[in-house]
N, CA, C and O of each residue as an XYZ file, in Angstrom:
240
protein
N     106.306     94.426    -13.979
C     105.316     94.405    -12.602
C     106.720     93.528    -11.520
O     107.393     92.526    -11.764
N     106.703     94.401    -10.400
C     107.872     94.967     -9.305
C     106.988     93.785     -7.587
O     107.408     92.995     -6.741
N     104.851     94.805     -8.203
C     104.661     94.459     -7.158
C     104.418     92.662     -7.555
O     104.429     92.330     -8.741
N     104.202     91.582     -6.426
C     103.539     90.586     -6.472
C     101.909     90.812     -7.192
O     101.467     90.460     -8.286
N     101.233     91.610     -5.961
C      99.935     91.374     -5.734
C      99.333     91.994     -6.602
O      98.157     91.654     -6.729
N      99.743     92.906     -7.359
C      99.666     93.618     -8.425
C      99.293     93.222     -9.784
O      98.477     93.701    -10.571
N     100.005     92.340     -9.854
C     100.005     91.464    -11.552
C      99.110     90.800    -12.091
O      98.274     90.159    -11.454
N      99.181     90.882    -13.620
C      97.952     90.624    -14.513
C      97.135     89.520    -14.223
O      97.466     88.592    -13.484
N      96.375     89.597    -14.642
C      95.425     88.427    -14.859
C      96.156     86.441    -15.671
O      96.041     85.306    -15.208
N      97.127     87.190    -17.529
C      98.009     86.544    -17.922
C      99.406     85.561    -16.685
O     100.014     84.492    -16.639
N      99.262     86.826    -15.919
C     100.802     87.064    -16.040
C     100.810     85.339    -14.659
O     101.548     84.360    -14.551
N      99.191     85.977    -13.677
C      99.350     85.325    -12.411
C      99.740     83.521    -11.979
O     100.485     82.829    -11.284
N      98.409     83.440    -13.156
C      99.636     81.883    -13.632
C     100.315     81.202    -13.915
O     100.163     79.980    -13.917
N     101.576     82.020    -14.342
C     102.699     81.651    -14.471
C     103.803     81.793    -13.363
O     104.743     81.033    -13.130
N     103.318     83.384    -12.516
C     104.277     83.098    -11.173
C     103.838     81.395    -10.707
O     104.763     80.686    -10.310
N     102.689     80.911    -10.761
C     102.083     79.828    -10.075
C     103.251     78.944    -10.100
O     103.453     78.705     -8.909
N     104.262     78.236    -10.894
C     105.341     77.438    -11.336
C     105.938     78.166    -10.596
O     106.148     79.374    -10.486
N     106.273     76.961     -9.930
C     107.675     77.312     -8.522
C     109.441     76.047     -9.336
O     109.531     74.841     -9.564
N     110.350     77.110     -9.474
C     112.034     76.360    -10.338
C     111.561     75.077    -10.820
O     111.497     74.841    -12.026
N     111.267     74.340    -10.039
C     111.607     72.635     -9.017
C     110.563     71.839     -8.951
O     110.541     70.637     -9.217
N     109.647     72.547     -8.574
C     108.542     71.693     -8.233
C     106.857     72.934     -8.518
O     106.176     73.767     -7.920
N     106.934     72.444     -9.432
C     105.103     73.141     -9.915
C     104.162     72.161     -9.980
O     103.901     71.247    -10.762
N     103.661     72.637     -8.825
C     102.515     72.631     -8.117
C     100.945     72.486     -9.800
O     100.004     73.280     -9.795
N     101.099     71.248    -11.076
C     100.205     71.495    -11.855
C      98.702     71.569    -11.784
O      98.105     72.454    -12.396
N      98.071     70.670    -11.058
C      96.961     71.234    -10.415
C      96.521     72.283    -10.205
O      95.407     72.732    -10.474
N      97.677     72.899     -9.537
C      97.048     73.945     -9.205
C      97.222     75.872    -10.470
O      96.787     77.018    -10.358
N      98.043     75.163    -11.428
C      98.327     75.616    -12.355
C      97.170     76.160    -13.526
O      97.005     77.132    -14.263
N      96.350     74.592    -13.114
C      95.467     74.483    -14.366
C      94.150     75.210    -13.851
O      93.404     75.920    -14.525
N      94.019     74.851    -12.402
C      94.397     75.565    -11.860
C      92.970     77.689    -12.032
O      91.810     78.097    -11.981
N      94.280     78.077    -12.214
C      94.940     79.430    -12.112
C      94.235     79.594    -13.327
O      93.354     80.453    -13.366
N      94.554     78.709    -14.613
C      93.809     78.434    -16.792
C      92.573     79.045    -16.604
O      91.892     79.935    -17.113
N      92.527     78.160    -15.592
C      90.847     78.454    -15.659
C      90.531     79.397    -15.761
O      90.082     80.135    -16.637
N      90.986     79.432    -13.927
C      89.593     80.716    -13.513
C      89.826     82.258    -14.170
O      89.056     83.218    -14.139
N      90.863     82.170    -14.639
C      91.787     82.966    -15.993
C      90.648     83.375    -17.637
O      90.670     84.479    -18.181
N      89.891     82.343    -18.056
C      89.722     82.365    -18.946
C      88.027     81.943    -19.526
O      87.438     81.950    -20.607
N      87.635     81.522    -17.794
C      86.343     81.581    -17.966
C      85.397     83.290    -17.941
O      84.452     83.587    -18.673
N      85.907     83.986    -17.085
C      85.292     85.159    -17.267
C      85.671     85.460    -18.867
O      84.619     85.864    -19.362
N      86.647     85.444    -19.829
C      86.245     85.282    -21.456
C      84.794     85.028    -22.010
O      83.930     85.677    -22.598
N      84.999     83.512    -21.430
C      83.950     82.955    -22.312
C      82.714     83.136    -21.582
O      81.719     82.480    -21.891
N      82.704     83.757    -20.882
C      81.063     83.902    -20.498
C      81.157     85.244    -20.695
O      80.074     85.692    -20.320
N      82.052     86.403    -21.187
C      81.848     87.877    -22.492
C      81.496     87.333    -24.205
O      80.906     87.776    -25.190
N      82.191     86.230    -23.852
C      81.844     85.831    -25.768
C      80.142     84.888    -25.767
O      79.278     84.807    -26.640
N      80.219     84.359    -24.513
C      78.429     83.787    -24.371
C      77.716     84.939    -24.801
O      77.054     84.841    -25.834
N      77.739     85.918    -24.234
C      77.007     87.086    -23.967
C      77.191     87.633    -25.416
O      76.279     87.771    -26.231
N      78.195     87.855    -25.567
C      78.852     88.676    -26.675
C      78.436     88.220    -28.588
O      78.327     88.879    -29.623
N      78.316     86.736    -28.216
C      78.603     85.865    -29.318
C      77.068     86.059    -30.504
O      76.749     85.921    -31.685
N      76.476     86.493    -29.072
C      74.757     86.541    -29.329
C      74.633     87.894    -30.204
O      73.960     87.709    -31.217
N      74.912     88.644    -30.118
C      74.731     89.609    -30.221
C      75.247     90.009    -31.424
O      74.472     90.537    -32.221
N      76.546     89.846    -31.756
C      77.829     90.301    -32.626
C      76.664     89.683    -34.158
O      76.231     90.408    -35.054
N      76.466     88.407    -34.018
C      75.386     86.949    -34.313
C      74.578     88.562    -35.500
O      74.531     89.027    -36.638
N      74.190     88.720    -34.287
C      72.487     88.978    -35.115
C      72.821     90.408    -35.389
O      71.862     90.829    -36.037
N      73.576     91.248    -35.251
C      74.167     92.101    -35.918
C      74.142     91.807    -37.214
O      73.458     92.273    -38.125
N      75.512     90.430    -37.186
C      76.335     90.638    -38.646
C      74.665     90.321    -39.863
O      74.502     91.202    -40.707
N      73.799     89.360    -39.859
C      73.059     89.512    -39.640
C      71.571     90.386    -40.556
O      70.867     90.172    -41.542
N      71.759     91.751    -39.139
C      71.062     92.432    -39.610
C      71.476     93.220    -40.948
O      70.750     93.522    -41.895
N      73.008     93.499    -40.742
C      73.858     94.182    -42.157
C      73.853     93.263    -43.213
O      74.486     93.573    -44.222
N      73.290     92.245    -43.177
C      73.492     91.529    -44.576
C      72.335     91.249    -45.254
O      72.118     90.730    -46.348
N      71.744     91.625    -44.524
C      70.069     92.402    -45.364
C      70.361     93.253    -45.995
O      71.174     94.164    -45.840
N      69.409     92.882    -47.091
C      69.299     94.202    -48.224
C      68.302     94.550    -48.291
O      67.357     93.780    -48.461
N      68.171     95.909    -48.173
C      67.244     96.782    -47.803
C      66.112     97.213    -48.946
O      65.225     98.019    -48.663
């Protein structure tokens, strides 16, 4: 990643750490912001996944 404006979501919180002075509140806020989309996708997808899993388990 040469361009700092085009880093991935996983690399961005790691860049918030400075060599000797880490602002942990900023790092934790960045980690939270990167996890929220994953939680939202999981909450919407889990219902469909479990429904399809239960439908596949039924004998016809």
